C-alpha positions as CSV (number, residue, x, y, z in Angstrom):
1,X,16.2,22.7,-5.1
2,X,12.5,23.1,-5.4
3,X,10.2,20.1,-5.5
4,X,7.9,21.8,-7.9
5,X,8.3,21.6,-11.7
6,X,9.0,24.7,-13.7
7,X,5.5,24.5,-15.1
8,X,4.0,24.1,-11.6
9,X,6.0,27.2,-10.4
10,X,4.9,29.2,-13.5
11,X,1.3,28.3,-12.9
12,X,1.5,29.2,-9.2
13,X,3.2,32.5,-9.9
14,X,0.3,33.4,-12.3
15,X,-2.2,32.5,-9.6
16,X,-0.3,34.6,-7.1
17,X,0.0,37.6,-9.4
18,X,-3.7,37.4,-10.2
19,X,-4.6,37.1,-6.6
20,X,-2.5,40.1,-5.7
21,X,-4.2,42.1,-8.4
22,X,-7.7,41.0,-7.2
23,X,-6.9,41.8,-3.6
24,X,-5.5,45.3,-4.5
25,X,-8.7,46.0,-6.5
26,X,-10.9,44.8,-3.6
27,X,-9.0,47.0,-1.1
28,X,-9.4,50.0,-3.5
29,X,-13.1,49.4,-4.0
30,X,-14.1,49.1,-0.4
31,X,-11.8,51.9,0.9
32,X,-14.6,54.5,0.9
33,X,-17.0,52.1,2.6
34,X,-14.6,51.7,5.6
35,X,-14.7,55.5,6.3
36,X,-16.4,57.2,9.2
37,X,-20.2,56.7,9.2
38,X,-21.8,60.2,9.2
39,X,-25.6,60.2,9.2
40,X,-28.0,63.0,9.7
41,X,-29.8,61.9,12.8
42,X,-32.8,64.0,12.1
43,X,-33.5,62.2,8.8
44,X,-32.3,58.7,9.5
45,X,-33.8,56.4,12.1
46,X,-31.9,54.6,14.8
47,X,-32.2,51.2,13.0
48,X,-30.6,52.7,9.9
49,X,-27.7,54.2,11.9
50,X,-27.1,50.8,13.6
51,X,-27.3,49.0,10.2
52,X,-24.8,51.5,8.7
53,X,-22.4,51.0,11.6
54,X,-22.7,47.2,11.3
55,X,-22.0,47.4,7.6
56,X,-19.0,49.6,8.2
57,X,-17.7,47.1,10.7
58,X,-18.0,44.2,8.2
59,X,-16.2,46.2,5.6
60,X,-13.4,47.0,8.0
61,X,-13.1,43.4,8.9
62,X,-13.1,42.3,5.3
63,X,-10.4,44.9,4.5
64,X,-8.2,43.7,7.3
65,X,-8.5,40.1,6.1
66,X,-7.8,41.1,2.5
67,X,-4.8,43.2,3.6
68,X,-3.4,40.2,5.6
69,X,-3.9,37.9,2.7
70,X,-2.2,40.4,0.3
71,X,0.8,40.4,2.6
72,X,0.9,36.6,2.5
73,X,0.6,36.7,-1.3
74,X,3.5,39.2,-1.6
75,X,5.6,37.1,0.7
76,X,4.9,34.0,-1.4
77,X,5.9,35.8,-4.5
78,X,9.1,36.8,-2.8
79,X,9.8,33.3,-1.7
80,X,9.1,32.0,-5.2
81,X,11.7,34.4,-6.6
82,X,14.2,33.1,-4.0
83,X,13.5,29.5,-4.8
84,X,12.3,28.9,-1.3
85,X,8.6,28.6,-2.1
86,X,6.5,25.6,-1.2
87,X,8.2,24.6,2.0
88,X,6.6,24.7,5.4
89,X,7.9,27.6,7.6
90,X,7.5,25.5,10.7
91,X,8.7,22.0,9.9
92,X,10.5,22.7,6.6
93,X,8.6,19.9,4.9
94,X,7.2,20.2,1.3
95,X,3.8,21.8,1.0
96,X,1.7,19.7,-1.4
97,X,1.1,21.0,-4.9
98,X,-2.7,20.5,-4.3
99,X,-2.6,22.7,-1.2
100,X,-0.7,25.4,-3.1
101,X,-3.2,25.2,-6.0
102,X,-6.0,25.8,-3.5
103,X,-4.2,28.4,-1.5
104,X,-1.1,29.6,-3.3
105,X,-0.1,31.9,-0.4
106,X,0.1,29.0,2.0
107,X,3.4,28.9,4.0
108,X,2.4,26.0,6.3
109,X,1.8,22.3,5.4
110,X,-1.5,20.9,6.3
111,X,-0.3,19.2,9.5
112,X,1.3,22.4,10.8
113,X,-1.7,24.5,9.8
114,X,-4.0,22.1,11.6
115,X,-1.9,22.4,14.8
116,X,-2.0,26.2,14.5
117,X,-5.8,26.2,13.9
118,X,-6.5,23.9,16.9
119,X,-4.5,26.2,19.3
120,X,-6.8,29.2,18.5
């Protein structure tokens, strides 16, 4: 039995589906920017090459974070379909509706997330 109302679950599902769509679009858009940096060294200066490589590194990092978040979103959608959404995966306590509104892919309550973050 889920602690969230049917309306809460419907609202969160909409948010998760929208987030999934946005992340898929973001990954598609920056796919090209993450490719190999090929510059003509005779026409581009050293600073421009370094800048291009740094930009590529940032794009790759952003893509990795977006992909990981997309995996969490898909997992949350799966859990919602199985009526197991909204419970902490470490302590099995309820995740607050406010936390789920802010980050609908959350699978840890605030207390467990804080413990995980302080171990890093």
